[in-house]
C-alpha angles and dihedrals in degrees: 000000000000119000108240095197093054092045091056091042093050091048091055093044090051091047091051090050092049091046088053089053093044091056092044095049091046090057089050091051094247094137094167092058091044090054092045089054090049090051090048091053092051092050091047092052093049088046092050096046110028109022095038091056091054101038125002093188093059091043089055092051091049095053091050094048091048089052092053092048094045090054089050093051093046093048092047094050101036106047109286115240091002092060125099086224088079088081087070085080086075088072092064097074087049097048095048089066085079087069125080099195112085092206091056090050092052091049093057091043089053090048090055093049091046090054091050091050093045092054089048091055087044088078088072129013101003097043095109089054101041102038126057119236088233103052117194106224111217096162090109088061098045096115091053090044093051091045092052092044095048091043093053092039091050092052090048093049090049091052091049091048092050089050091049090050092048091049090049092053092047089052092051091049092048091050092049092048092048091051090050091050090050093050090048090050093049089048092048090050093051092048090050092049092047092049092050091049091050095044092047090051092048091050096046093057097062090039090060087052091052092050091047092052091047089055089054090045093050090050092055124084108281132166119240096265092047092049090050095054094041090054088051091053090043094051091046093051091050090052091049092048091052089054091049092049090050091052090047093052093047091048091050091050092052092044090051095244098115 
């Protein structure tokens, strides 16, 4: 299950990070990157408000896909592996916590690693394809970039830690409740078995008396019809006593007395 609060928080953190870059790139004259940041913010707001309300799983995937593509654009336009924007890759392990499927998490992690490796290769053979001819130099703003990145990453890590702690407490409560229910079930079962054992014993005592008196009756002088009916009663009482004995033995076994 996706955490709705973290999904909303990460959307706003990503939007704030993109807004910071949009202002920075606008001051550097990189209008295309500034516009890309604004478009990203609009998509994130729509994702956080509209799509998240309909399907949190899709919303979580969208924010992770946007992050991967944003890192790709930043790397392409700001100098590839030499750019301070490569540190944005550190957000991927944080953002994938929004996903519940492990395979999906691994896919986004693999995408981040692949981007890093591609930009490393971009220093040689792939440089024309992975680095723009007009590189936007943001090295003068590396302190502010790192500060913004670590600020947003720190908030994200804190949110993930709080969610993990909340889940741990919920798990402990669920485990405690489960143990309590199990103990109550075991106690109820013992009480039931004890009740059956006692009742079976109480029923068997008068049944023995009935059988004894039927013996006396059958040994007395009876006509044919009386003897027939007496044997029916006697056989029925024996059958009932057999059932009672079986119940008593089963109850004793369950109660640990046999």
